[in-house]
DOPA-203095 format. One line per field, with one value per atom (N, C-alpha, C): residue number from 1; residue in three letters; y, x, z; atom name. Coordinates in steps of 0.1 Angstrom, whole numbers. Layout:
i: NUM:... $
aa: ALA:... $
north: Y:... $
east: X:... $
up: Z:... $
at: CA:... $
//
This chain:
i: 1:1:1:2:2:2:3:3:3:4:4:4:5:5:5:6:6:6:7:7:7:8:8:8:9:9:9:10:10:10:11:11:11:12:12:12:13:13:13:14:14:14:15:15:15:16:16:16:17:17:17:18:18:18:19:19:19:20:20:20:21:21:21:22:22:22:23:23:23:24:24:24:25:25:25:26:26:26:27:27:27:28:28:28:29:29:29:30:30:30:31:31:31:32:32:32:33:33:33:34:34:34:35:35:35:36:36:36:37:37:37:38:38:38:39:39:39:40:40:40:41:41:41:42:42:42:43:43:43:44:44:44:45:45:45:46:46:46:47:47:47:48:48:48:49:49:49:50:50:50:51:51:51:52:52:52:53:53:53:54:54:54:55:55:55:56:56:56:57:57:57:58:58:58:59:59:59:60:60:60:61:61:61:62:62:62:63:63:63:64:64:64:65:65:65:66:66:66:67:67:67:68:68:68:69:69:69:70:70:70:71:71:71:72:72:72:73:73:73:74:74:74:75:75:75:76:76:76:77:77:77:78:78:78:79:79:79:80:80:80:81:81:81:82:82:82:83:83:83:84:84:84:85:85:85:86:86:86:87:87:87:88:88:88:89:89:89:90:90:90:91:91:91:92:92:92:93:93:93 $
aa: MET:MET:MET:THR:THR:THR:ILE:ILE:ILE:ALA:ALA:ALA:GLU:GLU:GLU:THR:THR:THR:ILE:ILE:ILE:ARG:ARG:ARG:THR:THR:THR:LYS:LYS:LYS:LEU:LEU:LEU:GLU:GLU:GLU:GLY:GLY:GLY:ALA:ALA:ALA:PHE:PHE:PHE:SER:SER:SER:PRO:PRO:PRO:GLU:GLU:GLU:ARG:ARG:ARG:LEU:LEU:LEU:ASP:ASP:ASP:VAL:VAL:VAL:ARG:ARG:ARG:ASP:ASP:ASP:ASP:ASP:ASP:SER:SER:SER:SER:SER:SER:LYS:LYS:LYS:HIS:HIS:HIS:GLN:GLN:GLN:GLY:GLY:GLY:HIS:HIS:HIS:ALA:ALA:ALA:GLY:GLY:GLY:TRP:TRP:TRP:ARG:ARG:ARG:ASP:ASP:ASP:GLY:GLY:GLY:GLY:GLY:GLY:GLU:GLU:GLU:THR:THR:THR:HIS:HIS:HIS:PHE:PHE:PHE:HIS:HIS:HIS:VAL:VAL:VAL:THR:THR:THR:ILE:ILE:ILE:VAL:VAL:VAL:SER:SER:SER:PRO:PRO:PRO:ALA:ALA:ALA:PHE:PHE:PHE:GLU:GLU:GLU:GLY:GLY:GLY:LEU:LEU:LEU:SER:SER:SER:ARG:ARG:ARG:VAL:VAL:VAL:ASP:ASP:ASP:ARG:ARG:ARG:HIS:HIS:HIS:ARG:ARG:ARG:ARG:ARG:ARG:VAL:VAL:VAL:HIS:HIS:HIS:GLU:GLU:GLU:VAL:VAL:VAL:LEU:LEU:LEU:ASP:ASP:ASP:ALA:ALA:ALA:GLU:GLU:GLU:LEU:LEU:LEU:LYS:LYS:LYS:GLY:GLY:GLY:ARG:ARG:ARG:VAL:VAL:VAL:HIS:HIS:HIS:ALA:ALA:ALA:LEU:LEU:LEU:ALA:ALA:ALA:LEU:LEU:LEU:THR:THR:THR:LEU:LEU:LEU:LEU:LEU:LEU:THR:THR:THR:PRO:PRO:PRO:ASP:ASP:ASP:GLU:GLU:GLU:ALA:ALA:ALA:SER:SER:SER:ARG:ARG:ARG:ARG:ARG:ARG:MET:MET:MET $
north: 28:16:17:13:16:5:6:-8:-18:-14:-24:-34:-25:-31:-41:-34:-42:-54:-52:-62:-73:-73:-83:-90:-81:-84:-97:-90:-100:-114:-112:-126:-132:-128:-137:-142:-138:-143:-156:-152:-163:-175:-172:-183:-188:-183:-187:-186:-181:-183:-184:-190:-192:-183:-175:-164:-156:-143:-132:-119:-116:-101:-96:-80:-72:-59:-59:-47:-39:-27:-14:-10:-14:-9:3:11:18:28:33:44:42:28:24:26:29:32:43:58:69:76:80:85:73:63:52:52:43:38:34:41:35:43:48:55:68:68:81:84:100:106:96:94:88:73:69:55:43:33:24:20:19:12:3:-2:-12:-23:-36:-41:-57:-58:-73:-79:-91:-102:-113:-120:-134:-143:-148:-160:-175:-178:-193:-199:-207:-212:-225:-233:-247:-250:-237:-237:-236:-235:-237:-249:-258:-273:-278:-284:-292:-280:-266:-259:-254:-251:-248:-234:-228:-218:-206:-208:-200:-202:-213:-211:-207:-205:-199:-183:-180:-164:-160:-168:-167:-164:-175:-169:-160:-154:-140:-129:-133:-120:-122:-129:-131:-124:-126:-118:-107:-100:-88:-79:-85:-79:-62:-62:-48:-35:-42:-33:-33:-45:-46:-38:-37:-26:-12:-8:5:8:12:20:12:-2:-9:-12:-9:-11:-24:-26:-34:-43:-61:-70:-79:-82:-91:-105:-116:-123:-137:-141:-153:-160:-175:-178:-195:-200:-211:-219:-233:-241:-243:-247:-246:-255:-268:-273:-266:-260:-255:-243:-235:-227:-232:-242:-250:-253:-257:-262:-249:-240:-226:-222:-225:-216:-225 $
east: 164:154:140:130:118:114:101:99:97:88:82:95:104:117:124:125:130:122:112:100:105:107:108:118:134:145:146:140:141:137:122:114:121:126:131:145:153:166:160:148:144:138:127:121:123:127:135:122:112:98:95:88:83:77:68:59:60:63:61:55:47:39:39:43:44:33:26:15:13:17:14:0:-8:-23:-26:-15:-17:-25:-28:-38:-53:-56:-69:-71:-62:-64:-59:-60:-56:-68:-60:-72:-74:-67:-71:-61:-59:-50:-34:-25:-13:-7:-17:-16:-4:0:12:11:18:22:31:27:41:38:26:23:31:32:42:41:29:24:11:9:-1:1:5:10:1:0:-7:7:12:20:14:22:16:29:34:43:38:45:45:59:60:74:71:81:83:87:91:99:85:73:63:58:61:57:60:50:48:46:45:41:28:23:9:7:-3:-7:2:-1:4:19:26:40:46:38:43:42:29:28:43:47:55:67:71:83:84:73:75:76:67:71:82:89:104:113:109:121:119:104:104:102:106:107:110:121:125:115:109:97:85:82:68:74:83:83:87:89:91:78:78:70:57:57:47:37:25:15:5:3:-4:4:-1:6:-1:-9:-18:-10:-15:-6:-13:-10:-13:0:-1:10:8:14:10:23:23:32:29:38:32:23:22:10:-1:-5:-16:-19:-11:-12:-18:-14:-16:-31:-37:-49:-61:-55:-63:-64:-57:-60:-72 $
up: 40:38:45:35:43:50:60:70:61:48:41:33:31:27:37:46:61:64:64:66:57:44:34:33:34:37:49:61:71:66:62:61:49:42:30:36:47:51:63:66:77:72:61:58:46:39:20:14:15:10:-5:-7:-24:-27:-19:-25:-8:-12:-1:-5:0:-1:10:9:19:12:21:15:29:28:34:37:44:46:55:57:68:61:48:47:47:48:58:68:77:93:95:83:89:100:108:122:132:132:141:150:160:168:159:165:158:146:140:126:128:119:118:106:106:95:86:74:64:65:70:71:77:71:75:88:90:105:106:96:95:84:83:73:72:60:57:50:56:50:47:36:33:28:34:34:29:18:14:16:28:30:35:30:34:49:54:68:79:73:80:84:74:77:90:96:110:118:119:129:125:142:142:139:139:132:143:155:166:165:161:163:151:136:127:131:134:137:150:161:171:163:153:146:138:130:124:132:145:154:159:161:166:157:144:133:132:136:133:146:158:170:173:165:166:158:145:138:146:154:164:177:181:190:186:177:173:163:148:141:138:141:132:145:140:148:151:135:133:121:123:113:114:101:96:90:94:85:82:71:61:61:66:66:61:51:43:42:42:33:20:12:-3:-4:2:4:6:13:18:10:2:-7:-18:-24:-36:-35:-23:-22:-20:-18:-20:-31:-40:-52:-65 $
at: N:CA:C:N:CA:C:N:CA:C:N:CA:C:N:CA:C:N:CA:C:N:CA:C:N:CA:C:N:CA:C:N:CA:C:N:CA:C:N:CA:C:N:CA:C:N:CA:C:N:CA:C:N:CA:C:N:CA:C:N:CA:C:N:CA:C:N:CA:C:N:CA:C:N:CA:C:N:CA:C:N:CA:C:N:CA:C:N:CA:C:N:CA:C:N:CA:C:N:CA:C:N:CA:C:N:CA:C:N:CA:C:N:CA:C:N:CA:C:N:CA:C:N:CA:C:N:CA:C:N:CA:C:N:CA:C:N:CA:C:N:CA:C:N:CA:C:N:CA:C:N:CA:C:N:CA:C:N:CA:C:N:CA:C:N:CA:C:N:CA:C:N:CA:C:N:CA:C:N:CA:C:N:CA:C:N:CA:C:N:CA:C:N:CA:C:N:CA:C:N:CA:C:N:CA:C:N:CA:C:N:CA:C:N:CA:C:N:CA:C:N:CA:C:N:CA:C:N:CA:C:N:CA:C:N:CA:C:N:CA:C:N:CA:C:N:CA:C:N:CA:C:N:CA:C:N:CA:C:N:CA:C:N:CA:C:N:CA:C:N:CA:C:N:CA:C:N:CA:C:N:CA:C:N:CA:C:N:CA:C:N:CA:C:N:CA:C:N:CA:C:N:CA:C:N:CA:C:N:CA:C:N:CA:C:N:CA:C:N:CA:C:N:CA:C $
//
């Protein structure tokens, strides 16, 4: 299983998202800190989930980091997050 697949599986289980996008941006960081041959070091994740209702931006990030703790301690060097409730996502469109 790739890191992206692991991220997707863990986040689906933890947040039951209405929308989940996991994008590997590693190729954009070639030669920068944390980059490795084979990629899977830099990701952008968007989650739209009711699980974020009532949580501050910081608390949302903390929860995602808790779920992905092993990956962040391992190969993943950078994780950009967009974390929205369904209502927030509908207002952005």
